[in-house]
LUMGU-146271 format. One record per residue (C-alpha): residue number from 1; residue in three letters; chain; x, y, z. Coordinates in steps of 0.2 Angstrom, whole numbers. Last residue first. Layout:
// residues N
PT   seq   type   mol      px      py      pz
PT   NUM    ala     A       X       Y       Z
...
END
This chain:
// residues 161
PT   seq   type   mol      px      py      pz
PT   161    his     A    -160      36     579
PT   160    ala     A    -162      47     595
PT   159    arg     A    -162      65     592
PT   158    cys     A    -149      79     594
PT   157    arg     A    -151      97     593
PT   156    gly     A    -136     108     592
PT   155    arg     A    -136     127     595
PT   154    val     A    -138     127     614
PT   153    ser     A    -121     118     615
PT   152    pro     A    -119     108     631
PT   151    ala     A    -107     116     644
PT   150    gly     A     -93     105     649
PT   149    leu     A     -88      88     652
PT   148    trp     A     -80      74     642
PT   147    arg     A     -84      74     623
PT   146    pro     A     -96      89     625
PT   145    val     A    -114      87     619
PT   144    ala     A    -123      98     605
PT   143    glu     A    -110      97     591
PT   142    lys     A    -107      78     593
PT   141    tyr     A    -126      75     594
PT   140    asp     A    -128      85     577
PT   139    leu     A    -114      75     569
PT   138    tyr     A    -122      59     576
PT   137    asp     A    -139      63     568
PT   136    gln     A    -130      68     552
PT   135    gly     A    -123      51     549
PT   134    phe     A    -128      37     560
PT   133    arg     A    -117      22     555
PT   132    glu     A    -103      31     547
PT   131    glu     A    -102      45     560
PT   130    leu     A    -104      31     574
PT   129    ala     A     -89      22     567
PT   128    lys     A     -78      38     566
PT   127    glu     A     -83      43     583
PT   126    glu     A     -78      26     590
PT   125    ala     A     -61      27     582
PT   124    pro     A     -59      45     588
PT   123    ile     A     -64      39     606
PT   122    gln     A     -51      25     607
PT   121    his     A     -35      34     601
PT   120    arg     A     -33      52     607
PT   119    asp     A     -46      53     621
PT   118    ile     A     -44      35     627
PT   117    leu     A     -25      35     627
PT   116    trp     A     -25      53     635
PT   115    val     A     -37      49     648
PT   114    phe     A     -28      33     653
PT   113    gly     A     -11      42     653
PT   112    ala     A     -18      56     664
PT   111    leu     A     -25      42     676
PT   110    pro     A      -8      34     676
PT   109    ile     A       0      51     681
PT   108    leu     A     -13      55     694
PT   107    ala     A      -6      41     705
PT   106    ser     A       9      53     708
PT   105    pro     A      -2      65     718
PT   104    ser     A      -5      51     730
PT   103    arg     A     -18      53     745
PT   102    arg     A     -21      34     744
PT   101    ala     A     -40      37     744
PT   100    ile     A     -38      52     732
PT    99    ala     A     -28      42     719
PT    98    his     A     -40      28     720
PT    97    ser     A     -55      40     718
PT    96    leu     A     -47      47     702
PT    95    leu     A     -45      30     694
PT    94    leu     A     -63      27     698
PT    93    gly     A     -68      44     691
PT    92    thr     A     -59      40     675
PT    91    leu     A     -69      24     673
PT    90    gly     A     -85      35     675
PT    89    leu     A     -79      47     662
PT    88    tyr     A     -76      33     650
PT    87    met     A     -93      26     653
PT    86    pro     A    -101      44     652
PT    85    asn     A     -93      47     635
PT    84    arg     A    -104      59     625
PT    83    thr     A    -106      69     640
PT    82    leu     A    -121      78     648
PT    81    arg     A    -136      71     638
PT    80    asn     A    -127      54     637
PT    79    pro     A    -130      52     656
PT    78    gly     A    -149      49     651
PT    77    asp     A    -153      53     633
PT    76    val     A    -143      53     617
PT    75    val     A    -141      34     613
PT    74    leu     A    -139      31     594
PT    73    his     A    -147      15     591
PT    72    gln     A    -142      -2     583
PT    71    ala     A    -123      -1     587
PT    70    arg     A    -114     -15     579
PT    69    glu     A    -101      -3     572
PT    68    val     A     -95       0     590
PT    67    arg     A     -87     -17     591
PT    66    val     A     -72     -13     602
PT    65    pro     A     -81      -2     613
PT    64    asp     A     -94     -15     617
PT    63    val     A    -109      -7     625
PT    62    thr     A    -120     -13     611
PT    61    thr     A    -138      -7     608
PT    60    arg     A    -155     -13     615
PT    59    his     A    -161       4     619
PT    58    arg     A    -163      -2     637
PT    57    leu     A    -146     -10     636
PT    56    phe     A    -138       6     632
PT    55    asn     A    -148      15     646
PT    54    gly     A    -142       2     658
PT    53    ala     A    -124       5     653
PT    52    ser     A    -126      23     654
PT    51    gly     A    -134      23     671
PT    50    ala     A    -122      10     678
PT    49    leu     A    -106      19     672
PT    48    leu     A    -112      36     677
PT    47    cys     A    -119      31     694
PT    46    leu     A    -103      21     697
PT    45    ser     A     -93      37     694
PT    44    gly     A    -104      47     705
PT    43    gly     A    -102      35     720
PT    42    val     A     -84      32     717
PT    41    val     A     -81      51     718
PT    40    ala     A     -90      52     735
PT    39    thr     A     -81      36     741
PT    38    ala     A     -64      44     737
PT    37    ala     A     -69      59     748
PT    36    ala     A     -74      49     762
PT    35    val     A     -59      37     760
PT    34    ser     A     -47      52     760
PT    33    ala     A     -55      59     776
PT    32    pro     A     -55      43     785
PT    31    thr     A     -36      41     781
PT    30    val     A     -27      30     768
PT    29    thr     A      -9      27     769
PT    28    arg     A       4      28     755
PT    27    gly     A      16      14     755
PT    26    arg     A      13      10     738
PT    25    ala     A       5      24     728
PT    24    met     A      16      22     713
PT    23    ala     A      13       3     712
PT    22    gly     A      -5       4     715
PT    21    gln     A      -7      18     702
PT    20    ala     A       2       7     689
PT    19    ala     A     -10      -7     693
PT    18    gly     A     -25       4     691
PT    17    ala     A     -18      11     674
PT    16    met     A     -15      -6     668
PT    15    ala     A     -32     -12     673
PT    14    leu     A     -40       3     665
PT    13    leu     A     -31       1     649
PT    12    val     A     -37     -18     649
PT    11    ala     A     -55     -12     652
PT    10    pro     A     -53       1     638
PT     9    pro     A     -49     -14     626
PT     8    pro     A     -31     -13     619
PT     7    arg     A     -31      -5     602
PT     6    arg     A     -28     -15     586
PT     5    ile     A     -24      -4     571
PT     4    ile     A     -31     -10     555
PT     3    gln     A     -21      -3     540
PT     2    glu     A     -31       4     526
PT     1    met     A     -27      -4     509
END
C-alpha cells in the first residue's frame, strides 16, 4: 500500500518563506534603488504568474497544484514554452524581490528553502501525475523544456494534448 504524503500547498510554503524573510530582514531599510530593482523583479514575476494562470484558464485546465490529476490539457505554450514551472518561478521572483527591496542577503535563506521544497517535493509529485495523465506527450515536453530556467532542448518536440 502506497503511503500518501500530504504536502503543504505552495501558497502556504510561500507565506511561510515570506514571514521568515520579514523576520530576518527586520530593521533593514529600503532605498529608492532597492525598491526600483525589486519593482522590476516583481513585474517579471507577476507577468509569469498571470500569463501562466491565464493560459491554464484559457485551456480550461486546473491551476491547482494539489490536484494535478484533474488536468484536462497539457499546457506547453505561453510562459510554459520557457519553463515547465512558470508559476513557481514567479513565486520565487516575489520572494527574491522582497529580499532585494529590504537589501537583506539573509532573506535569501527562506527563498532557497522555498525553492528546495518546491523542487524536491512538490514538482516531482506533479510530474509523476502529469506523466501518468499525458504519457509520452509529457515526457517529450519534459525533455524539451527546462524545469526552471535554461536553454530549451532543440531535440525535444512537445505538442499540446
